[in-house]
C-alpha positions as CSV (number, residue, x, y, z in Angstrom):
1,X,81.2,-210.3,-44.3
2,X,83.0,-211.2,-47.5
3,X,86.1,-213.3,-47.0
4,X,88.8,-213.1,-49.6
5,X,91.5,-215.7,-50.2
6,X,94.7,-215.0,-52.2
7,X,96.8,-217.8,-53.5
8,X,99.7,-218.4,-55.9
9,X,102.5,-216.7,-54.0
10,X,105.9,-218.3,-53.6
11,X,109.6,-218.1,-54.2
12,X,110.7,-217.2,-57.8
13,X,114.0,-216.2,-59.3
14,X,114.5,-212.7,-60.8
15,X,113.0,-212.5,-64.3
16,X,110.5,-215.2,-63.4
17,X,106.7,-215.2,-63.3
18,X,103.9,-215.9,-60.9
19,X,100.1,-215.6,-61.1
20,X,98.2,-214.7,-58.0
21,X,94.5,-215.6,-57.6
22,X,91.8,-214.0,-55.5
23,X,88.5,-215.6,-54.7
24,X,85.7,-214.8,-52.3
25,X,84.6,-217.4,-49.8
26,X,81.2,-217.2,-48.2
27,X,77.8,-218.4,-49.1
28,X,77.7,-217.3,-52.7
29,X,80.6,-218.8,-54.7
30,X,80.1,-216.1,-57.3
31,X,80.2,-213.2,-54.9
32,X,83.5,-211.8,-56.2
33,X,81.8,-211.0,-59.5
34,X,79.7,-208.3,-57.8
35,X,82.7,-206.2,-56.8
36,X,85.6,-204.3,-58.2
37,X,89.0,-205.8,-57.3
38,X,92.2,-204.2,-56.3
39,X,95.7,-205.6,-55.7
40,X,98.1,-204.2,-53.2
41,X,101.4,-205.2,-51.7
42,X,103.4,-204.5,-48.6
43,X,107.2,-205.0,-48.5
44,X,109.1,-205.5,-45.3
45,X,109.4,-202.3,-43.4
46,X,107.3,-200.4,-45.9
47,X,103.7,-199.2,-46.1
48,X,101.1,-200.9,-48.3
49,X,101.0,-199.7,-51.9
50,X,98.5,-200.1,-54.7
51,X,99.5,-202.2,-57.7
52,X,96.4,-202.5,-59.8
53,X,92.6,-202.4,-60.0
54,X,90.0,-204.0,-62.2
55,X,86.4,-203.0,-62.5
56,X,83.5,-205.4,-62.0
57,X,83.1,-205.8,-65.8
58,X,86.9,-205.7,-66.4
59,X,86.3,-202.7,-68.6
60,X,88.6,-200.5,-66.5
61,X,92.0,-201.5,-65.5
62,X,94.6,-199.4,-63.7
63,X,98.3,-200.1,-62.9
64,X,100.9,-198.4,-60.8
65,X,103.7,-197.1,-63.0
66,X,106.3,-199.5,-61.4
67,X,104.4,-202.5,-62.7
68,X,103.2,-201.3,-66.1
69,X,104.3,-203.7,-68.8
70,X,105.1,-206.4,-66.3
71,X,101.9,-207.1,-64.4
72,X,98.4,-207.9,-65.9
73,X,95.2,-208.0,-64.0
74,X,92.3,-210.1,-65.2
75,X,89.1,-211.8,-64.1
76,X,87.5,-215.2,-64.9
77,X,83.8,-215.0,-64.3
78,X,83.3,-218.7,-64.7
79,X,85.5,-219.3,-61.8
80,X,84.6,-216.0,-60.0
81,X,88.3,-215.3,-59.6
82,X,90.6,-212.4,-60.1
83,X,94.2,-212.8,-61.2
84,X,97.4,-210.8,-61.1
85,X,99.8,-212.1,-63.7
86,X,103.3,-211.0,-62.7
87,X,106.1,-211.3,-65.2
88,X,109.8,-210.2,-65.2
89,X,109.8,-210.2,-61.4
90,X,112.4,-208.2,-59.6
91,X,113.8,-208.5,-56.1
92,X,112.0,-205.3,-55.2
93,X,108.7,-207.0,-55.9
94,X,109.2,-209.1,-52.8
95,X,106.2,-208.4,-50.6
96,X,103.0,-209.7,-49.2
97,X,100.3,-209.3,-51.9
98,X,96.7,-208.6,-51.0
99,X,93.5,-208.5,-52.9
100,X,90.7,-206.2,-51.9
101,X,87.2,-205.4,-53.1
102,X,85.1,-202.3,-53.3
103,X,81.5,-201.5,-54.4
104,X,82.3,-198.0,-55.8
105,X,83.7,-197.9,-59.3
106,X,87.4,-197.3,-59.3
107,X,88.6,-194.3,-61.3
108,X,91.8,-192.8,-62.3
109,X,91.8,-190.5,-59.2
110,X,91.1,-193.2,-56.6
111,X,91.7,-196.7,-57.8
112,X,94.8,-196.7,-55.6
113,X,93.1,-195.4,-52.5
114,X,92.9,-198.3,-50.0
115,X,90.3,-196.5,-48.0
116,X,87.8,-197.2,-50.8
117,X,88.2,-201.0,-50.5
118,X,85.9,-202.6,-48.1
119,X,87.2,-206.1,-47.7
120,X,90.7,-207.5,-47.7
121,X,92.3,-210.9,-47.9
122,X,95.1,-212.1,-45.6
123,X,97.7,-211.9,-48.2
124,X,100.1,-214.2,-50.0
125,X,103.9,-213.9,-49.8
126,X,105.9,-213.4,-52.9
127,X,109.7,-213.6,-52.7
128,X,111.9,-212.9,-55.6
129,X,115.4,-214.1,-55.0
130,X,118.1,-216.1,-56.7
């Protein structure tokens, strides 16, 4: 079973930035490179929502409308890490952020569907507050 680890969360003021990282931890340090990666979040009292997805080659990237222009998803194959750069953060971005991976190619009709993601991390807390 693939274990995912998110990091980079924390407390930031409105308008600030954070970069979240997602790595895979098991026997093969480059395991993450074999999967497509999605980012999700869950705010207090709300359901989990999709934020972004990046294909294995990083040729396809998808974003939820509420983060377009503010969040950027990327991958570093040398480090076998996926990133979510978050800029101009707002209080409503406060949530636990999760990365997840899937073997099927994400498309415009299903990149947001959490049922397609096979492994999930434990999440990292992001709090946006002054």
